[in-house]
KOLLUMVO-605580 format. One record per atom (N, C-alpha, C): atom name; x, y, z; residue number from 1; residue in three letters. Coordinates in steps of 0.02 Angstrom, whole numbers. Atoms other than C-alpha are relative to their C-alpha. Layout:
<recs>
<rec "CA", <X, Y, Z>, NUM, "ALA">;
...
</recs>
This chain:
<recs>
<rec "N", <-60, 13, -42>, 1, "UNK">;
<rec "CA", <-1637, -458, 201>, 1, "UNK">;
<rec "C", <54, -4, -39>, 1, "UNK">;
<rec "N", <-58, 0, 42>, 2, "UNK">;
<rec "CA", <-1459, -428, 137>, 2, "UNK">;
<rec "C", <41, -66, 25>, 2, "UNK">;
<rec "N", <-47, 51, -12>, 3, "UNK">;
<rec "CA", <-1330, -561, 125>, 3, "UNK">;
<rec "C", <60, 28, 27>, 3, "UNK">;
<rec "N", <-65, -32, -35>, 4, "UNK">;
<rec "CA", <-1162, -538, 224>, 4, "UNK">;
<rec "C", <46, 24, -61>, 4, "UNK">;
<rec "N", <-45, -24, 54>, 5, "UNK">;
<rec "CA", <-1035, -440, 121>, 5, "UNK">;
<rec "C", <63, -36, 6>, 5, "UNK">;
<rec "N", <-56, 39, -3>, 6, "UNK">;
<rec "CA", <-877, -536, 74>, 6, "UNK">;
<rec "C", <58, 51, 27>, 6, "UNK">;
<rec "N", <-47, -32, -24>, 7, "UNK">;
<rec "CA", <-717, -476, 156>, 7, "UNK">;
<rec "C", <44, 15, -61>, 7, "UNK">;
<rec "N", <-41, -12, 49>, 8, "UNK">;
<rec "CA", <-592, -376, 45>, 8, "UNK">;
<rec "C", <60, -40, -2>, 8, "UNK">;
<rec "N", <-61, 33, -7>, 9, "UNK">;
<rec "CA", <-441, -471, -4>, 9, "UNK">;
<rec "C", <66, 37, 12>, 9, "UNK">;
<rec "N", <-65, -42, -19>, 10, "UNK">;
<rec "CA", <-282, -421, 71>, 10, "UNK">;
<rec "C", <58, -44, -25>, 10, "UNK">;
<rec "N", <-62, 37, 31>, 11, "UNK">;
<rec "CA", <-117, -466, -6>, 11, "UNK">;
<rec "C", <36, -49, 60>, 11, "UNK">;
<rec "N", <-37, 38, -51>, 12, "UNK">;
<rec "CA", <-40, -608, 94>, 12, "UNK">;
<rec "C", <80, -2, -10>, 12, "UNK">;
<rec "N", <-65, -6, 6>, 13, "UNK">;
<rec "CA", <149, -625, 116>, 13, "UNK">;
<rec "C", <26, -39, -64>, 13, "UNK">;
<rec "N", <-18, 37, 62>, 14, "UNK">;
<rec "CA", <155, -760, -20>, 14, "UNK">;
<rec "C", <-9, 42, -71>, 14, "UNK">;
<rec "N", <6, -35, 52>, 15, "UNK">;
<rec "CA", <90, -638, -148>, 15, "UNK">;
<rec "C", <51, 55, -15>, 15, "UNK">;
<rec "N", <-45, -57, 5>, 16, "UNK">;
<rec "CA", <228, -513, -113>, 16, "UNK">;
<rec "C", <63, -28, -15>, 16, "UNK">;
<rec "N", <-64, 31, 20>, 17, "UNK">;
<rec "CA", <363, -642, -141>, 17, "UNK">;
<rec "C", <6, 6, -77>, 17, "UNK">;
<rec "N", <-10, 1, 69>, 18, "UNK">;
<rec "CA", <446, -617, -314>, 18, "UNK">;
<rec "C", <10, -80, -23>, 18, "UNK">;
<rec "N", <6, 67, 21>, 19, "UNK">;
<rec "CA", <432, -774, -423>, 19, "UNK">;
<rec "C", <78, -19, -20>, 19, "UNK">;
<rec "N", <-66, 20, 17>, 20, "UNK">;
<rec "CA", <589, -877, -460>, 20, "UNK">;
<rec "C", <37, 20, -67>, 20, "UNK">;
<rec "N", <-33, -24, 61>, 21, "UNK">;
<rec "CA", <720, -828, -584>, 21, "UNK">;
<rec "C", <-9, -48, -55>, 21, "UNK">;
<rec "N", <9, 43, 53>, 22, "UNK">;
<rec "CA", <691, -902, -758>, 22, "UNK">;
<rec "C", <66, -45, -6>, 22, "UNK">;
<rec "N", <-58, 36, 35>, 23, "UNK">;
<rec "CA", <862, -958, -794>, 23, "UNK">;
<rec "C", <31, -43, 56>, 23, "UNK">;
<rec "N", <-38, 38, -47>, 24, "UNK">;
<rec "CA", <934, -1024, -632>, 24, "UNK">;
<rec "C", <-52, -43, 34>, 24, "UNK">;
<rec "N", <46, 41, -32>, 25, "UNK">;
<rec "CA", <778, -1113, -569>, 25, "UNK">;
<rec "C", <-3, 6, 78>, 25, "UNK">;
<rec "N", <-15, -12, -72>, 26, "UNK">;
<rec "CA", <820, -1052, -384>, 26, "UNK">;
<rec "C", <-70, 14, 37>, 26, "UNK">;
<rec "N", <60, -11, -36>, 27, "UNK">;
<rec "CA", <695, -1023, -248>, 27, "UNK">;
<rec "C", <-17, 78, -5>, 27, "UNK">;
<rec "N", <18, -76, -2>, 28, "UNK">;
<rec "CA", <594, -858, -235>, 28, "UNK">;
<rec "C", <37, 37, 55>, 28, "UNK">;
<rec "N", <-31, -36, -58>, 29, "UNK">;
<rec "CA", <677, -724, -135>, 29, "UNK">;
<rec "C", <-55, 37, 39>, 29, "UNK">;
<rec "N", <55, -31, -40>, 30, "UNK">;
<rec "CA", <577, -649, 6>, 30, "UNK">;
<rec "C", <16, 68, 9>, 30, "UNK">;
<rec "N", <-12, -70, -11>, 31, "UNK">;
<rec "CA", <562, -464, 47>, 31, "UNK">;
<rec "C", <49, 14, 60>, 31, "UNK">;
<rec "N", <-49, -9, -62>, 32, "UNK">;
<rec "CA", <663, -480, 214>, 32, "UNK">;
<rec "C", <79, 2, -24>, 32, "UNK">;
<rec "N", <-73, 15, 31>, 33, "UNK">;
<rec "CA", <820, -540, 111>, 33, "UNK">;
<rec "C", <8, 11, -68>, 33, "UNK">;
<rec "N", <-14, -17, 68>, 34, "UNK">;
<rec "CA", <831, -449, -52>, 34, "UNK">;
<rec "C", <74, -9, -18>, 34, "UNK">;
<rec "N", <-71, 5, 31>, 35, "UNK">;
<rec "CA", <982, -480, -159>, 35, "UNK">;
<rec "C", <10, 59, -46>, 35, "UNK">;
<rec "N", <-16, -71, 31>, 36, "UNK">;
<rec "CA", <1026, -303, -195>, 36, "UNK">;
<rec "C", <77, 19, 8>, 36, "UNK">;
<rec "N", <-69, -19, -2>, 37, "UNK">;
<rec "CA", <1202, -242, -249>, 37, "UNK">;
<rec "C", <-7, 74, 17>, 37, "UNK">;
<rec "N", <-7, -69, -18>, 38, "UNK">;
<rec "CA", <1268, -78, -181>, 38, "UNK">;
<rec "C", <-6, 53, -58>, 38, "UNK">;
<rec "N", <5, -52, 56>, 39, "UNK">;
<rec "CA", <1236, 80, -276>, 39, "UNK">;
<rec "C", <75, 6, -27>, 39, "UNK">;
<rec "N", <-62, -26, 34>, 40, "UNK">;
<rec "CA", <1372, 132, -402>, 40, "UNK">;
<rec "C", <-21, 64, -34>, 40, "UNK">;
<rec "N", <8, -71, 28>, 41, "UNK">;
<rec "CA", <1396, 303, -480>, 41, "UNK">;
<rec "C", <-52, 0, -60>, 41, "UNK">;
<rec "N", <41, 9, 63>, 42, "UNK">;
<rec "CA", <1298, 250, -649>, 42, "UNK">;
<rec "C", <-78, -17, 31>, 42, "UNK">;
<rec "N", <71, 15, -12>, 43, "UNK">;
<rec "CA", <1152, 175, -548>, 43, "UNK">;
<rec "C", <-40, 48, 35>, 43, "UNK">;
<rec "N", <42, -55, -38>, 44, "UNK">;
<rec "CA", <1103, 326, -448>, 44, "UNK">;
<rec "C", <-38, 40, -37>, 44, "UNK">;
<rec "N", <33, -44, 33>, 45, "UNK">;
<rec "CA", <1028, 419, -592>, 45, "UNK">;
<rec "C", <-69, -36, -36>, 45, "UNK">;
<rec "N", <49, 47, 23>, 46, "UNK">;
<rec "CA", <910, 272, -641>, 46, "UNK">;
<rec "C", <-64, 16, 30>, 46, "UNK">;
<rec "N", <74, 4, -23>, 47, "UNK">;
<rec "CA", <717, 297, -610>, 47, "UNK">;
<rec "C", <-17, -52, 28>, 47, "UNK">;
<rec "N", <25, 65, -19>, 48, "UNK">;
<rec "CA", <645, 170, -504>, 48, "UNK">;
<rec "C", <-79, -3, 4>, 48, "UNK">;
<rec "N", <80, 8, 3>, 49, "UNK">;
<rec "CA", <463, 102, -519>, 49, "UNK">;
<rec "C", <-16, -9, 70>, 49, "UNK">;
<rec "N", <25, 17, -80>, 50, "UNK">;
<rec "CA", <355, 84, -363>, 50, "UNK">;
<rec "C", <12, -67, 21>, 50, "UNK">;
<rec "N", <-7, 77, -16>, 51, "UNK">;
<rec "CA", <372, -98, -375>, 51, "UNK">;
<rec "C", <71, -11, 25>, 51, "UNK">;
<rec "N", <-74, 17, -23>, 52, "UNK">;
<rec "CA", <560, -89, -362>, 52, "UNK">;
<rec "C", <14, 33, 72>, 52, "UNK">;
<rec "N", <-12, -34, -60>, 53, "UNK">;
<rec "CA", <549, 32, -218>, 53, "UNK">;
<rec "C", <-16, -43, 62>, 53, "UNK">;
<rec "N", <25, 38, -58>, 54, "UNK">;
<rec "CA", <469, -104, -107>, 54, "UNK">;
<rec "C", <56, -40, 20>, 54, "UNK">;
<rec "N", <-55, 41, -10>, 55, "UNK">;
<rec "CA", <627, -204, -122>, 55, "UNK">;
<rec "C", <75, 31, 25>, 55, "UNK">;
<rec "N", <-55, -43, -16>, 56, "UNK">;
<rec "CA", <753, -65, -77>, 56, "UNK">;
<rec "C", <12, -16, 76>, 56, "UNK">;
<rec "N", <-20, 5, -66>, 57, "UNK">;
<rec "CA", <853, -102, 79>, 57, "UNK">;
<rec "C", <31, 68, 26>, 57, "UNK">;
<rec "N", <-35, -58, -16>, 58, "UNK">;
<rec "CA", <946, 68, 75>, 58, "UNK">;
<rec "C", <-19, 54, -55>, 58, "UNK">;
<rec "N", <18, -55, 46>, 59, "UNK">;
<rec "CA", <919, 237, -4>, 59, "UNK">;
<rec "C", <57, 18, -58>, 59, "UNK">;
<rec "N", <-59, -16, 56>, 60, "UNK">;
<rec "CA", <1020, 285, -167>, 60, "UNK">;
<rec "C", <37, 53, 30>, 60, "UNK">;
<rec "N", <-47, -52, -27>, 61, "UNK">;
<rec "CA", <1170, 398, -147>, 61, "UNK">;
<rec "C", <-35, 71, -3>, 61, "UNK">;
<rec "N", <23, -67, 6>, 62, "UNK">;
<rec "CA", <1081, 549, -219>, 62, "UNK">;
<rec "C", <-51, 20, 56>, 62, "UNK">;
<rec "N", <38, -13, -54>, 63, "UNK">;
<rec "CA", <945, 526, -85>, 63, "UNK">;
<rec "C", <34, 18, 71>, 63, "UNK">;
<rec "N", <-34, -21, -53>, 64, "UNK">;
<rec "CA", <1065, 524, 54>, 64, "UNK">;
<rec "C", <25, 63, -2>, 64, "UNK">;
<rec "N", <-31, -66, 3>, 65, "UNK">;
<rec "CA", <1155, 676, -5>, 65, "UNK">;
<rec "C", <-58, 52, 13>, 65, "UNK">;
<rec "N", <56, -45, -8>, 66, "UNK">;
<rec "CA", <981, 768, -19>, 66, "UNK">;
<rec "C", <-21, 9, 78>, 66, "UNK">;
<rec "N", <24, -4, -71>, 67, "UNK">;
<rec "CA", <933, 721, 161>, 67, "UNK">;
<rec "C", <57, 33, 40>, 67, "UNK">;
<rec "N", <-62, -38, -39>, 68, "UNK">;
<rec "CA", <1103, 776, 229>, 68, "UNK">;
<rec "C", <-1, 75, -10>, 68, "UNK">;
<rec "N", <-3, -75, 17>, 69, "UNK">;
<rec "CA", <1086, 943, 140>, 69, "UNK">;
<rec "C", <-59, 31, 41>, 69, "UNK">;
<rec "N", <55, -34, -32>, 70, "UNK">;
<rec "CA", <913, 969, 211>, 70, "UNK">;
<rec "C", <10, -3, 75>, 70, "UNK">;
<rec "N", <-18, -9, -73>, 71, "UNK">;
<rec "CA", <971, 925, 389>, 71, "UNK">;
<rec "C", <47, 55, 20>, 71, "UNK">;
<rec "N", <-42, -47, -19>, 72, "UNK">;
<rec "CA", <1110, 1046, 386>, 72, "UNK">;
<rec "C", <-25, 73, -20>, 72, "UNK">;
<rec "N", <38, -63, 21>, 73, "UNK">;
<rec "CA", <998, 1185, 307>, 73, "UNK">;
<rec "C", <-24, 42, 64>, 73, "UNK">;
<rec "N", <22, -42, -47>, 74, "UNK">;
<rec "CA", <972, 1329, 429>, 74, "UNK">;
<rec "C", <24, -17, 73>, 74, "UNK">;
<rec "N", <-28, 14, -66>, 75, "UNK">;
<rec "CA", <1076, 1259, 573>, 75, "UNK">;
<rec "C", <18, 65, 39>, 75, "UNK">;
<rec "N", <-18, -58, -42>, 76, "UNK">;
<rec "CA", <1154, 1426, 624>, 76, "UNK">;
<rec "C", <-35, 57, -19>, 76, "UNK">;
<rec "N", <39, -57, 26>, 77, "UNK">;
<rec "CA", <1036, 1537, 532>, 77, "UNK">;
<rec "C", <-51, 26, 55>, 77, "UNK">;
<rec "N", <44, -40, -42>, 78, "UNK">;
<rec "CA", <933, 1675, 635>, 78, "UNK">;
<rec "C", <-50, 26, -41>, 78, "UNK">;
<rec "N", <47, -36, 35>, 79, "UNK">;
<rec "CA", <762, 1732, 586>, 79, "UNK">;
<rec "C", <-30, 49, 44>, 79, "UNK">;
<rec "N", <33, -53, -34>, 80, "UNK">;
<rec "CA", <669, 1885, 636>, 80, "UNK">;
<rec "C", <-78, -19, 17>, 80, "UNK">;
<rec "N", <71, 10, -16>, 81, "UNK">;
<rec "CA", <502, 1860, 737>, 81, "UNK">;
<rec "C", <-13, 73, 29>, 81, "UNK">;
<rec "N", <35, -64, -18>, 82, "UNK">;
<rec "CA", <386, 2017, 761>, 82, "UNK">;
<rec "C", <-59, -21, 42>, 82, "UNK">;
<rec "N", <58, 18, -43>, 83, "UNK">;
<rec "CA", <256, 2009, 905>, 83, "UNK">;
<rec "C", <-48, 50, -4>, 83, "UNK">;
<rec "N", <59, -45, 4>, 84, "UNK">;
<rec "CA", <93, 2103, 881>, 84, "UNK">;
<rec "C", <-53, -22, 46>, 84, "UNK">;
<rec "N", <49, 11, -39>, 85, "UNK">;
<rec "CA", <-36, 2112, 1020>, 85, "UNK">;
<rec "C", <-68, 7, -32>, 85, "UNK">;
<rec "N", <73, -3, 18>, 86, "UNK">;
<rec "CA", <-220, 2079, 997>, 86, "UNK">;
<rec "C", <-38, 14, 51>, 86, "UNK">;
<rec "N", <52, -12, -55>, 87, "UNK">;
<rec "CA", <-364, 2135, 1103>, 87, "UNK">;
<rec "C", <33, 33, 55>, 87, "UNK">;
<rec "N", <-24, -35, -59>, 88, "UNK">;
<rec "CA", <-314, 2180, 1279>, 88, "UNK">;
<rec "C", <73, -23, 22>, 88, "UNK">;
<rec "N", <-75, 17, -18>, 89, "UNK">;
<rec "CA", <-140, 2106, 1273>, 89, "UNK">;
<rec "C", <49, 54, 6>, 89, "UNK">;
<rec "N", <-48, -56, -13>, 90, "UNK">;
<rec "CA", <-3, 2212, 1331>, 90, "UNK">;
<rec "C", <54, 6, -50>, 90, "UNK">;
<rec "N", <-51, -13, 54>, 91, "UNK">;
<rec "CA", <106, 2290, 1189>, 91, "UNK">;
<rec "C", <66, -3, 24>, 91, "UNK">;
<rec "N", <-65, 7, -21>, 92, "UNK">;
<rec "CA", <288, 2260, 1206>, 92, "UNK">;
<rec "C", <44, 62, -27>, 92, "UNK">;
<rec "N", <-41, -54, 20>, 93, "UNK">;
<rec "CA", <416, 2400, 1194>, 93, "UNK">;
<rec "C", <51, -26, -63>, 93, "UNK">;
<rec "N", <-47, 27, 45>, 94, "UNK">;
<rec "CA", <536, 2289, 1096>, 94, "UNK">;
<rec "C", <-42, -59, -31>, 94, "UNK">;
<rec "N", <35, 48, 24>, 95, "UNK">;
<rec "CA", <428, 2189, 985>, 95, "UNK">;
<rec "C", <29, -45, -55>, 95, "UNK">;
<rec "N", <-38, 43, 47>, 96, "UNK">;
<rec "CA", <557, 2110, 864>, 96, "UNK">;
<rec "C", <62, -31, 33>, 96, "UNK">;
<rec "N", <-56, 29, -19>, 97, "UNK">;
<rec "CA", <688, 1984, 908>, 97, "UNK">;
<rec "C", <22, -57, -55>, 97, "UNK">;
<rec "N", <-33, 54, 46>, 98, "UNK">;
<rec "CA", <806, 1856, 819>, 98, "UNK">;
<rec "C", <1, -60, 45>, 98, "UNK">;
<rec "N", <-1, 64, -25>, 99, "UNK">;
<rec "CA", <795, 1673, 857>, 99, "UNK">;
<rec "C", <28, -51, -56>, 99, "UNK">;
<rec "N", <-19, 55, 45>, 100, "UNK">;
<rec "CA", <889, 1524, 786>, 100, "UNK">;
<rec "C", <-52, -36, -31>, 100, "UNK">;
<rec "N", <53, 33, 39>, 101, "UNK">;
<rec "CA", <794, 1435, 649>, 101, "UNK">;
<rec "C", <-14, -62, 30>, 101, "UNK">;
<rec "N", <11, 71, -19>, 102, "UNK">;
<rec "CA", <817, 1265, 726>, 102, "UNK">;
<rec "C", <-34, -8, 59>, 102, "UNK">;
<rec "N", <47, 6, -61>, 103, "UNK">;
<rec "CA", <720, 1309, 883>, 103, "UNK">;
<rec "C", <-64, -14, -13>, 103, "UNK">;
<rec "N", <73, 14, 4>, 104, "UNK">;
<rec "CA", <545, 1256, 914>, 104, "UNK">;
<rec "C", <-50, 57, 17>, 104, "UNK">;
<rec "N", <48, -52, -6>, 105, "UNK">;
<rec "CA", <399, 1372, 923>, 105, "UNK">;
<rec "C", <-22, 13, 81>, 105, "UNK">;
<rec "N", <20, -11, -71>, 106, "UNK">;
<rec "CA", <370, 1338, 1115>, 106, "UNK">;
<rec "C", <58, 42, 31>, 106, "UNK">;
<rec "N", <-53, -50, -22>, 107, "UNK">;
<rec "CA", <539, 1444, 1137>, 107, "UNK">;
<rec "C", <-30, 70, -13>, 107, "UNK">;
<rec "N", <34, -73, 16>, 108, "UNK">;
<rec "CA", <444, 1593, 1060>, 108, "UNK">;
<rec "C", <-50, 7, 58>, 108, "UNK">;
<rec "N", <61, -1, -35>, 109, "UNK">;
<rec "CA", <293, 1551, 1169>, 109, "UNK">;
<rec "C", <28, 14, 78>, 109, "UNK">;
<rec "N", <-29, -15, -58>, 110, "UNK">;
<rec "CA", <409, 1550, 1327>, 110, "UNK">;
<rec "C", <24, 76, 11>, 110, "UNK">;
<rec "N", <-21, -65, 8>, 111, "UNK">;
<rec "CA", <491, 1703, 1280>, 111, "UNK">;
<rec "C", <-52, 61, 6>, 111, "UNK">;
<rec "N", <58, -45, 4>, 112, "UNK">;
<rec "CA", <328, 1793, 1251>, 112, "UNK">;
<rec "C", <-29, 1, 71>, 112, "UNK">;
<rec "N", <32, 3, -73>, 113, "UNK">;
<rec "CA", <257, 1734, 1418>, 113, "UNK">;
<rec "C", <41, 45, 42>, 113, "UNK">;
<rec "N", <-47, -42, -48>, 114, "UNK">;
<rec "CA", <411, 1808, 1509>, 114, "UNK">;
<rec "C", <-8, 74, -18>, 114, "UNK">;
<rec "N", <7, -69, 18>, 115, "UNK">;
<rec "CA", <399, 1976, 1412>, 115, "UNK">;
<rec "C", <-65, 33, 23>, 115, "UNK">;
<rec "N", <56, -32, -8>, 116, "UNK">;
<rec "CA", <218, 2001, 1434>, 116, "UNK">;
<rec "C", <-26, -4, 80>, 116, "UNK">;
<rec "N", <12, 10, -72>, 117, "UNK">;
<rec "CA", <213, 1936, 1619>, 117, "UNK">;
<rec "C", <-54, -48, 15>, 117, "UNK">;
<rec "N", <43, 57, -17>, 118, "UNK">;
<rec "CA", <92, 1792, 1598>, 118, "UNK">;
<rec "C", <24, -58, 44>, 118, "UNK">;
<rec "N", <-23, 61, -46>, 119, "UNK">;
<rec "CA", <108, 1661, 1734>, 119, "UNK">;
<rec "C", <-15, -68, -37>, 119, "UNK">;
<rec "N", <3, 69, 29>, 120, "UNK">;
<rec "CA", <129, 1473, 1690>, 120, "UNK">;
<rec "C", <-74, -30, -7>, 120, "UNK">;
<rec "N", <70, 29, -5>, 121, "UNK">;
<rec "CA", <-54, 1435, 1742>, 121, "UNK">;
<rec "C", <-46, 44, -48>, 121, "UNK">;
<rec "N", <46, -37, 47>, 122, "UNK">;
<rec "CA", <-126, 1575, 1624>, 122, "UNK">;
<rec "C", <11, -17, -70>, 122, "UNK">;
<rec "N", <-4, 19, 76>, 123, "UNK">;
<rec "CA", <-156, 1549, 1437>, 123, "UNK">;
<rec "C", <28, 67, -38>, 123, "UNK">;
<rec "N", <-10, -57, 49>, 124, "UNK">;
<rec "CA", <-82, 1651, 1301>, 124, "UNK">;
<rec "C", <-6, -33, -68>, 124, "UNK">;
<rec "N", <14, 21, 69>, 125, "UNK">;
<rec "CA", <-132, 1625, 1119>, 125, "UNK">;
<rec "C", <34, 29, -54>, 125, "UNK">;
<rec "N", <-44, -20, 50>, 126, "UNK">;
<rec "CA", <-18, 1643, 974>, 126, "UNK">;
<rec "C", <-36, -25, -69>, 126, "UNK">;
<rec "N", <29, 17, 68>, 127, "UNK">;
<rec "CA", <-72, 1658, 789>, 127, "UNK">;
<rec "C", <55, 25, -55>, 127, "UNK">;
<rec "N", <-39, -20, 52>, 128, "UNK">;
<rec "CA", <36, 1661, 634>, 128, "UNK">;
<rec "C", <-35, 40, -52>, 128, "UNK">;
<rec "N", <31, -46, 51>, 129, "UNK">;
<rec "CA", <-13, 1815, 521>, 129, "UNK">;
<rec "C", <-75, 0, 16>, 129, "UNK">;
<rec "N", <65, -6, -13>, 130, "UNK">;
<rec "CA", <-182, 1816, 609>, 130, "UNK">;
<rec "C", <-40, -61, -28>, 130, "UNK">;
<rec "N", <39, 54, 34>, 131, "UNK">;
<rec "CA", <-230, 1645, 536>, 131, "UNK">;
<rec "C", <-4, -66, 32>, 131, "UNK">;
<rec "N", <1, 57, -35>, 132, "UNK">;
<rec "CA", <-183, 1495, 633>, 132, "UNK">;
<rec "C", <49, -10, 63>, 132, "UNK">;
<rec "N", <-31, 13, -58>, 133, "UNK">;
<rec "CA", <-109, 1433, 793>, 133, "UNK">;
<rec "C", <55, -55, -9>, 133, "UNK">;
<rec "N", <-47, 57, 16>, 134, "UNK">;
<rec "CA", <53, 1332, 762>, 134, "UNK">;
<rec "C", <13, -47, 65>, 134, "UNK">;
<rec "N", <-23, 46, -60>, 135, "UNK">;
<rec "CA", <94, 1173, 870>, 135, "UNK">;
<rec "C", <66, 22, 26>, 135, "UNK">;
<rec "N", <-74, -28, -32>, 136, "UNK">;
<rec "CA", <234, 1214, 999>, 136, "UNK">;
<rec "C", <61, -40, -22>, 136, "UNK">;
<rec "N", <-59, 32, 22>, 137, "UNK">;
<rec "CA", <342, 1080, 924>, 137, "UNK">;
<rec "C", <21, 13, -70>, 137, "UNK">;
<rec "N", <-14, -16, 71>, 138, "UNK">;
<rec "CA", <341, 1156, 755>, 138, "UNK">;
<rec "C", <60, 54, -3>, 138, "UNK">;
<rec "N", <-67, -23, 3>, 139, "UNK">;
<rec "CA", <517, 1219, 699>, 139, "UNK">;
<rec "C", <-17, 85, -17>, 139, "UNK">;
<rec "N", <1, -72, 18>, 140, "UNK">;
<rec "CA", <533, 1420, 697>, 140, "UNK">;
<rec "C", <21, 8, -76>, 140, "UNK">;
<rec "N", <-38, -9, 69>, 141, "UNK">;
<rec "CA", <636, 1406, 533>, 141, "UNK">;
<rec "C", <-50, -27, -55>, 141, "UNK">;
<rec "N", <47, 33, 53>, 142, "UNK">;
<rec "CA", <505, 1302, 444>, 142, "UNK">;
<rec "C", <-62, 53, 6>, 142, "UNK">;
<rec "N", <51, -47, 14>, 143, "UNK">;
<rec "CA", <363, 1429, 493>, 143, "UNK">;
<rec "C", <21, 66, -36>, 143, "UNK">;
<rec "N", <-24, -57, 30>, 144, "UNK">;
<rec "CA", <473, 1571, 444>, 144, "UNK">;
<rec "C", <8, -13, -73>, 144, "UNK">;
<rec "N", <-6, 14, 68>, 145, "UNK">;
<rec "CA", <505, 1496, 271>, 145, "UNK">;
<rec "C", <-72, -6, -36>, 145, "UNK">;
<rec "N", <58, 14, 36>, 146, "UNK">;
<rec "CA", <327, 1457, 236>, 146, "UNK">;
<rec "C", <-48, 66, 12>, 146, "UNK">;
<rec "N", <42, -51, -14>, 147, "UNK">;
<rec "CA", <242, 1612, 319>, 147, "UNK">;
<rec "C", <29, 66, 10>, 147, "UNK">;
<rec "N", <-40, -63, -10>, 148, "UNK">;
<rec "CA", <365, 1756, 312>, 148, "UNK">;
<rec "C", <-34, 56, -29>, 148, "UNK">;
<rec "N", <24, -63, 36>, 149, "UNK">;
<rec "CA", <309, 1937, 281>, 149, "UNK">;
<rec "C", <55, 48, 11>, 149, "UNK">;
<rec "N", <-53, -43, -5>, 150, "UNK">;
<rec "CA", <443, 2053, 237>, 150, "UNK">;
<rec "C", <56, -30, 43>, 150, "UNK">;
<rec "N", <-60, 38, -33>, 151, "UNK">;
<rec "CA", <578, 1931, 301>, 151, "UNK">;
<rec "C", <-12, 0, 76>, 151, "UNK">;
<rec "N", <13, 2, -78>, 152, "UNK">;
<rec "CA", <489, 1928, 475>, 152, "UNK">;
<rec "C", <-53, -60, 3>, 152, "UNK">;
<rec "N", <53, 50, -19>, 153, "UNK">;
<rec "CA", <384, 1788, 554>, 153, "UNK">;
<rec "C", <-43, 37, 44>, 153, "UNK">;
<rec "N", <50, -38, -29>, 154, "UNK">;
<rec "CA", <234, 1886, 608>, 154, "UNK">;
<rec "C", <-38, -43, 54>, 154, "UNK">;
<rec "N", <31, 38, -48>, 155, "UNK">;
<rec "CA", <166, 1815, 779>, 155, "UNK">;
<rec "C", <-51, 48, 41>, 155, "UNK">;
<rec "N", <61, -30, -41>, 156, "UNK">;
<rec "CA", <-4, 1884, 846>, 156, "UNK">;
<rec "C", <-10, -37, 60>, 156, "UNK">;
<rec "N", <15, 43, -55>, 157, "UNK">;
<rec "CA", <-35, 1852, 1024>, 157, "UNK">;
<rec "C", <-58, 42, 42>, 157, "UNK">;
<rec "N", <42, -25, -41>, 158, "UNK">;
<rec "CA", <-177, 1877, 1149>, 158, "UNK">;
<rec "C", <-10, -41, 65>, 158, "UNK">;
<rec "N", <12, 36, -64>, 159, "UNK">;
<rec "CA", <-233, 1831, 1323>, 159, "UNK">;
<rec "C", <-57, -44, 1>, 159, "UNK">;
<rec "N", <54, 41, 12>, 160, "UNK">;
<rec "CA", <-401, 1767, 1266>, 160, "UNK">;
<rec "C", <-4, -19, -67>, 160, "UNK">;
<rec "N", <1, 27, 70>, 161, "UNK">;
<rec "CA", <-442, 1661, 1115>, 161, "UNK">;
<rec "C", <-26, 53, -45>, 161, "UNK">;
<rec "N", <25, -49, 49>, 162, "UNK">;
<rec "CA", <-466, 1772, 968>, 162, "UNK">;
<rec "C", <-35, -17, -56>, 162, "UNK">;
<rec "N", <31, 26, 50>, 163, "UNK">;
<rec "CA", <-502, 1670, 823>, 163, "UNK">;
<rec "C", <-22, -77, 14>, 163, "UNK">;
<rec "N", <21, 61, -10>, 164, "UNK">;
<rec "CA", <-611, 1516, 832>, 164, "UNK">;
<rec "C", <-9, -21, 63>, 164, "UNK">;
</recs>
C-alpha cells in the first residue's frame, strides 16, 4: 500500500513580497504597489533580470516603440494571393488577386466561395502550400510573410477534404 503523496509547494503571496530595505527599516513593498521611477533615456538600455520583470508596472520606452512599429507594419500594404484548385474544384479564370495585408483569412474564404459558386451551407477547404489549413481569424499578411512562394500566398482549395 502506498502512502499519500504530499502536495507540491506553491509560492504564497508572502513569499513574493520583497524584504524590507536594509537602511530605512521600512515595511516590505507588495507587488501591487511597487515603488518604480519612470524610465529615463539612460535606463532604457539596461538589461533586466527575470526577477526584476515581475515588478514592472509599465514597459520600457524601447519596448513601446517596438510594439508601435509592429502595429503600423503592413497597414496599407497589399499582398498577392494565388488560388489553385484541387480535385474536382472548379478552376478560376482569374486565379490571382491582391488583398490588404491586415485582412483576415476569412475574407479570402468568402471571396473564394463567391468566385467558385459554393453556397454558405456547403464546405470549401483551403490549404496553404498544400500543407495546412489556416484558421479563419489568421491575418493574411502574417501568412504571406511566413509562407509566401515567389511573393505570392498560394492557397489551394477543394470541395472535399483533401489532406487528413
